[in-house]
TORDRENLO-751078 format. One record per residue: x, y, z of N, C-alpha, C in turn; residue in one letter; residue number from 1. Coordinates in pm, 1 decimal, m for minus. Layout:
BEGIN
{n_xx = X | n_yy = Y | n_zz = Z | ca_xx = X | ca_yy = Y | ca_zz = Z | c_xx = X | c_yy = Y | c_zz = Z | residu = A | num = NUM}
...
! end
This chain:
BEGIN
{n_xx = 2849.5 | n_yy = 5200.6 | n_zz = 7307.6 | ca_xx = 2759.5 | ca_yy = 5171.1 | ca_zz = 7176.0 | c_xx = 2703.3 | c_yy = 5073.5 | c_zz = 7246.1 | residu = L | num = 1}
{n_xx = 2756.8 | n_yy = 4939.8 | n_zz = 7277.3 | ca_xx = 2697.0 | ca_yy = 4848.7 | ca_zz = 7355.9 | c_xx = 2592.6 | c_yy = 4887.2 | c_zz = 7456.4 | residu = R | num = 2}
{n_xx = 2618.1 | n_yy = 4960.4 | n_zz = 7535.7 | ca_xx = 2503.9 | ca_yy = 4991.7 | ca_zz = 7655.5 | c_xx = 2403.7 | c_yy = 5070.5 | c_zz = 7570.1 | residu = Q | num = 3}
{n_xx = 2432.8 | n_yy = 5108.5 | n_zz = 7479.0 | ca_xx = 2322.6 | ca_yy = 5199.5 | ca_zz = 7408.1 | c_xx = 2240.0 | c_yy = 5113.0 | c_zz = 7353.6 | residu = A | num = 4}
{n_xx = 2283.7 | n_yy = 4985.7 | n_zz = 7273.9 | ca_xx = 2211.2 | ca_yy = 4899.6 | ca_zz = 7219.1 | c_xx = 2155.9 | c_yy = 4781.2 | c_zz = 7298.4 | residu = L | num = 5}
{n_xx = 2198.1 | n_yy = 4749.3 | n_zz = 7437.5 | ca_xx = 2158.4 | ca_yy = 4668.4 | ca_zz = 7510.5 | c_xx = 2005.4 | c_yy = 4655.6 | c_zz = 7533.9 | residu = M | num = 6}
{n_xx = 1943.4 | n_yy = 4745.5 | n_zz = 7594.8 | ca_xx = 1822.5 | ca_yy = 4764.8 | ca_zz = 7597.9 | c_xx = 1691.3 | c_yy = 4751.5 | c_zz = 7471.9 | residu = P | num = 7}
{n_xx = 1762.9 | n_yy = 4772.4 | n_zz = 7365.8 | ca_xx = 1663.4 | ca_yy = 4746.7 | ca_zz = 7253.0 | c_xx = 1666.0 | c_yy = 4614.1 | c_zz = 7204.3 | residu = T | num = 8}
{n_xx = 1814.6 | n_yy = 4532.7 | n_zz = 7266.0 | ca_xx = 1833.5 | ca_yy = 4403.0 | ca_zz = 7207.7 | c_xx = 1732.3 | c_yy = 4330.9 | c_zz = 7283.1 | residu = L | num = 9}
{n_xx = 1739.5 | n_yy = 4398.4 | n_zz = 7419.7 | ca_xx = 1665.6 | ca_yy = 4294.6 | ca_zz = 7542.0 | c_xx = 1543.2 | c_yy = 4310.4 | c_zz = 7492.4 | residu = E | num = 10}
{n_xx = 1477.0 | n_yy = 4429.1 | n_zz = 7474.1 | ca_xx = 1317.7 | ca_yy = 4414.0 | ca_zz = 7406.2 | c_xx = 1287.4 | c_yy = 4322.7 | c_zz = 7289.0 | residu = A | num = 11}
{n_xx = 1365.3 | n_yy = 4326.1 | n_zz = 7196.8 | ca_xx = 1350.9 | ca_yy = 4232.5 | ca_zz = 7052.5 | c_xx = 1327.8 | c_yy = 4096.8 | c_zz = 7146.2 | residu = L | num = 12}
{n_xx = 1420.7 | n_yy = 4053.6 | n_zz = 7215.5 | ca_xx = 1443.5 | ca_yy = 3927.5 | ca_zz = 7282.5 | c_xx = 1309.5 | c_yy = 3897.7 | c_zz = 7328.3 | residu = Y | num = 13}
{n_xx = 1265.4 | n_yy = 3993.1 | n_zz = 7429.9 | ca_xx = 1155.0 | ca_yy = 3975.8 | ca_zz = 7484.8 | c_xx = 1003.5 | c_yy = 3974.7 | c_zz = 7425.7 | residu = R | num = 14}
{n_xx = 1034.9 | n_yy = 4000.3 | n_zz = 7283.1 | ca_xx = 925.7 | ca_yy = 3998.4 | ca_zz = 7181.4 | c_xx = 897.7 | c_yy = 3897.7 | c_zz = 7133.0 | residu = Q | num = 15}
{n_xx = 1020.6 | n_yy = 3812.6 | n_zz = 7108.1 | ca_xx = 1007.6 | ca_yy = 3712.2 | ca_zz = 7021.6 | c_xx = 1082.4 | c_yy = 3594.0 | c_zz = 7090.6 | residu = D | num = 16}
{n_xx = 1046.5 | n_yy = 3525.2 | n_zz = 7204.4 | ca_xx = 1131.9 | ca_yy = 3415.0 | ca_zz = 7286.7 | c_xx = 1170.9 | c_yy = 3312.2 | c_zz = 7212.6 | residu = P | num = 17}
{n_xx = 1059.8 | n_yy = 3276.2 | n_zz = 7104.8 | ca_xx = 1122.6 | ca_yy = 3131.5 | ca_zz = 7028.6 | c_xx = 1240.7 | c_yy = 3187.0 | c_zz = 6940.0 | residu = E | num = 18}
{n_xx = 1272.5 | n_yy = 3290.8 | n_zz = 6918.0 | ca_xx = 1396.1 | ca_yy = 3310.9 | ca_zz = 6836.9 | c_xx = 1534.7 | c_yy = 3298.3 | c_zz = 6918.3 | residu = S | num = 19}
{n_xx = 1557.0 | n_yy = 3199.3 | n_zz = 7038.6 | ca_xx = 1635.1 | ca_yy = 3175.3 | ca_zz = 7096.6 | c_xx = 1727.1 | c_yy = 3059.3 | c_zz = 7022.0 | residu = L | num = 20}
{n_xx = 1673.1 | n_yy = 2974.6 | n_zz = 6934.1 | ca_xx = 1787.3 | ca_yy = 2884.5 | ca_zz = 6867.0 | c_xx = 1831.8 | c_yy = 2951.4 | c_zz = 6735.8 | residu = P | num = 21}
{n_xx = 1775.2 | n_yy = 3043.6 | n_zz = 6697.2 | ca_xx = 1870.0 | ca_yy = 3129.3 | ca_zz = 6578.2 | c_xx = 1962.2 | c_yy = 3247.0 | c_zz = 6624.2 | residu = F | num = 22}
{n_xx = 1969.9 | n_yy = 3274.5 | n_zz = 6767.2 | ca_xx = 2056.4 | ca_yy = 3392.1 | ca_zz = 6823.9 | c_xx = 2214.3 | c_yy = 3321.2 | c_zz = 6839.9 | residu = R | num = 23}
{n_xx = 2254.5 | n_yy = 3171.6 | n_zz = 6814.8 | ca_xx = 2383.7 | ca_yy = 3132.2 | ca_zz = 6815.7 | c_xx = 2403.4 | c_yy = 3098.7 | c_zz = 6658.2 | residu = Q | num = 24}
{n_xx = 2569.8 | n_yy = 3143.8 | n_zz = 6616.9 | ca_xx = 2610.7 | ca_yy = 3050.3 | ca_zz = 6499.9 | c_xx = 2554.8 | c_yy = 2899.4 | c_zz = 6452.4 | residu = P | num = 25}
{n_xx = 2535.4 | n_yy = 2868.6 | n_zz = 6358.8 | ca_xx = 2508.0 | ca_yy = 2726.9 | ca_zz = 6333.4 | c_xx = 2657.8 | c_yy = 2649.4 | c_zz = 6295.4 | residu = V | num = 26}
{n_xx = 2669.7 | n_yy = 2541.4 | n_zz = 6326.7 | ca_xx = 2819.8 | ca_yy = 2487.3 | ca_zz = 6296.3 | c_xx = 2762.6 | c_yy = 2340.1 | c_zz = 6283.1 | residu = D | num = 27}
{n_xx = 2759.5 | n_yy = 2326.7 | n_zz = 6134.5 | ca_xx = 2708.6 | ca_yy = 2206.9 | ca_zz = 6124.1 | c_xx = 2813.0 | c_yy = 2074.8 | c_zz = 6125.5 | residu = P | num = 28}
{n_xx = 2935.1 | n_yy = 2116.0 | n_zz = 6160.4 | ca_xx = 3000.0 | ca_yy = 1964.2 | ca_zz = 6210.0 | c_xx = 2974.1 | c_yy = 1959.8 | c_zz = 6338.4 | residu = Q | num = 29}
{n_xx = 2963.3 | n_yy = 2064.9 | n_zz = 6421.5 | ca_xx = 2909.1 | ca_yy = 2020.5 | ca_zz = 6558.4 | c_xx = 2786.2 | c_yy = 1925.7 | c_zz = 6563.2 | residu = L | num = 30}
{n_xx = 2676.9 | n_yy = 1994.2 | n_zz = 6445.7 | ca_xx = 2544.2 | ca_yy = 1929.6 | ca_zz = 6474.6 | c_xx = 2563.4 | c_yy = 1789.9 | c_zz = 6392.8 | residu = L | num = 31}
{n_xx = 2674.4 | n_yy = 1757.2 | n_zz = 6342.9 | ca_xx = 2661.8 | ca_yy = 1642.2 | ca_zz = 6270.7 | c_xx = 2639.5 | c_yy = 1642.4 | c_zz = 6144.6 | residu = G | num = 32}
{n_xx = 2571.0 | n_yy = 1743.7 | n_zz = 6043.0 | ca_xx = 2558.1 | ca_yy = 1750.1 | ca_zz = 5941.6 | c_xx = 2653.8 | c_yy = 1753.0 | c_zz = 5816.6 | residu = I | num = 33}
{n_xx = 2650.2 | n_yy = 1637.8 | n_zz = 5741.5 | ca_xx = 2760.3 | ca_yy = 1637.9 | ca_zz = 5628.0 | c_xx = 2751.2 | c_yy = 1764.5 | c_zz = 5564.7 | residu = P | num = 34}
{n_xx = 2865.6 | n_yy = 1802.1 | n_zz = 5531.9 | ca_xx = 2887.5 | ca_yy = 1923.2 | ca_zz = 5422.6 | c_xx = 2844.4 | c_yy = 1903.0 | c_zz = 5311.3 | residu = L | num = 35}
{n_xx = 2843.2 | n_yy = 1771.3 | n_zz = 5242.5 | ca_xx = 2788.1 | ca_yy = 1722.1 | ca_zz = 5135.6 | c_xx = 2624.2 | c_yy = 1719.6 | c_zz = 5112.3 | residu = W | num = 36}
{n_xx = 2572.1 | n_yy = 1714.3 | n_zz = 5223.6 | ca_xx = 2414.9 | ca_yy = 1694.3 | ca_zz = 5208.0 | c_xx = 2400.2 | c_yy = 1845.0 | c_zz = 5242.9 | residu = S | num = 37}
{n_xx = 2446.2 | n_yy = 1935.3 | n_zz = 5277.9 | ca_xx = 2415.6 | ca_yy = 2108.2 | ca_zz = 5272.7 | c_xx = 2422.8 | c_yy = 2132.2 | c_zz = 5131.5 | residu = L | num = 38}
{n_xx = 2539.5 | n_yy = 2096.0 | n_zz = 5077.5 | ca_xx = 2520.5 | ca_yy = 2130.9 | ca_zz = 4925.0 | c_xx = 2451.3 | c_yy = 2069.1 | c_zz = 4831.7 | residu = S | num = 39}
{n_xx = 2411.5 | n_yy = 1941.5 | n_zz = 4851.4 | ca_xx = 2298.9 | ca_yy = 1898.9 | ca_zz = 4767.1 | c_xx = 2150.9 | c_yy = 1928.5 | c_zz = 4798.9 | residu = R | num = 40}
{n_xx = 2191.1 | n_yy = 1927.0 | n_zz = 4969.3 | ca_xx = 1993.2 | ca_yy = 1936.7 | ca_zz = 4968.2 | c_xx = 1956.9 | c_yy = 2115.4 | c_zz = 4965.3 | residu = C | num = 41}
{n_xx = 2012.4 | n_yy = 2170.1 | n_zz = 5054.6 | ca_xx = 1964.6 | ca_yy = 2321.8 | ca_zz = 5060.8 | c_xx = 2074.9 | c_yy = 2424.9 | c_zz = 5012.5 | residu = C | num = 42}
{n_xx = 2180.2 | n_yy = 2417.1 | n_zz = 4990.3 | ca_xx = 2264.7 | ca_yy = 2492.0 | ca_zz = 4923.1 | c_xx = 2295.5 | c_yy = 2590.8 | c_zz = 5065.2 | residu = D | num = 43}
{n_xx = 2334.0 | n_yy = 2551.9 | n_zz = 5165.5 | ca_xx = 2329.6 | ca_yy = 2655.0 | ca_zz = 5286.6 | c_xx = 2465.1 | c_yy = 2725.4 | c_zz = 5291.5 | residu = Y | num = 44}
{n_xx = 2580.5 | n_yy = 2658.1 | n_zz = 5218.4 | ca_xx = 2669.2 | ca_yy = 2777.9 | ca_zz = 5241.2 | c_xx = 2671.1 | c_yy = 2864.9 | c_zz = 5111.8 | residu = R | num = 45}
{n_xx = 2583.9 | n_yy = 2842.4 | n_zz = 5009.2 | ca_xx = 2608.1 | ca_yy = 2940.3 | ca_zz = 4893.3 | c_xx = 2472.0 | c_yy = 3031.2 | c_zz = 4899.1 | residu = R | num = 46}
{n_xx = 2368.7 | n_yy = 2994.7 | n_zz = 4995.9 | ca_xx = 2278.1 | ca_yy = 3066.2 | ca_zz = 5010.6 | c_xx = 2301.5 | c_yy = 3180.7 | c_zz = 5157.2 | residu = R | num = 47}
{n_xx = 2364.3 | n_yy = 3127.2 | n_zz = 5239.6 | ca_xx = 2397.8 | ca_yy = 3170.3 | ca_zz = 5378.6 | c_xx = 2559.5 | c_yy = 3236.7 | c_zz = 5357.7 | residu = V | num = 48}
{n_xx = 2619.0 | n_yy = 3284.4 | n_zz = 5252.7 | ca_xx = 2712.1 | ca_yy = 3338.0 | ca_zz = 5220.1 | c_xx = 2822.4 | c_yy = 3434.4 | c_zz = 5334.4 | residu = S | num = 49}
{n_xx = 2699.4 | n_yy = 3524.5 | n_zz = 5370.4 | ca_xx = 2790.0 | ca_yy = 3626.0 | ca_zz = 5477.4 | c_xx = 2673.6 | c_yy = 3581.4 | c_zz = 5601.2 | residu = E | num = 50}
{n_xx = 2760.9 | n_yy = 3527.3 | n_zz = 5694.5 | ca_xx = 2661.5 | ca_yy = 3495.2 | ca_zz = 5796.3 | c_xx = 2704.6 | c_yy = 3610.3 | c_zz = 5931.4 | residu = M | num = 51}
{n_xx = 2554.0 | n_yy = 3654.0 | n_zz = 5960.5 | ca_xx = 2555.3 | ca_yy = 3808.8 | ca_zz = 6051.7 | c_xx = 2498.5 | c_yy = 3694.8 | c_zz = 6150.5 | residu = R | num = 52}
{n_xx = 2544.3 | n_yy = 3702.1 | n_zz = 6270.2 | ca_xx = 2496.1 | ca_yy = 3640.5 | ca_zz = 6422.2 | c_xx = 2497.0 | c_yy = 3780.9 | c_zz = 6527.7 | residu = E | num = 53}
{n_xx = 2379.9 | n_yy = 3741.0 | n_zz = 6622.4 | ca_xx = 2352.7 | ca_yy = 3893.0 | ca_zz = 6733.5 | c_xx = 2503.3 | c_yy = 3835.1 | c_zz = 6811.8 | residu = M | num = 54}
{n_xx = 2573.7 | n_yy = 3753.8 | n_zz = 6802.2 | ca_xx = 2697.1 | ca_yy = 3708.7 | ca_zz = 6898.2 | c_xx = 2785.3 | c_yy = 3788.1 | c_zz = 6883.0 | residu = Q | num = 55}
{n_xx = 2791.9 | n_yy = 3829.4 | n_zz = 6721.6 | ca_xx = 2906.8 | ca_yy = 3940.2 | ca_zz = 6754.7 | c_xx = 2912.8 | c_yy = 4071.8 | c_zz = 6801.9 | residu = F | num = 56}
{n_xx = 2769.3 | n_yy = 4113.7 | n_zz = 6835.8 | ca_xx = 2744.4 | ca_yy = 4234.8 | ca_zz = 6900.6 | c_xx = 2762.0 | c_yy = 4207.9 | c_zz = 7042.3 | residu = L | num = 57}
{n_xx = 2786.4 | n_yy = 4099.5 | n_zz = 7101.7 | ca_xx = 2826.7 | ca_yy = 4097.9 | ca_zz = 7215.3 | c_xx = 2979.4 | c_yy = 4132.1 | c_zz = 7257.1 | residu = W | num = 58}
{n_xx = 3078.0 | n_yy = 4144.8 | n_zz = 7128.3 | ca_xx = 3218.6 | ca_yy = 4114.5 | ca_zz = 7154.3 | c_xx = 3246.8 | c_yy = 4280.6 | c_zz = 7198.8 | residu = L | num = 59}
! end
């Protein structure tokens, strides 16, 4: 399945090279974003309840 999907994913990446920052999971602790600010400002955890990243396709 991975080999079958790889050409499609590579074509999508070439179409939108600016999507590079969005291809990796977001780690608020690593980025130094306090969890209280996430809940008060943008409700990140509530709005993004099911995080789906392209990284899982590489497994």
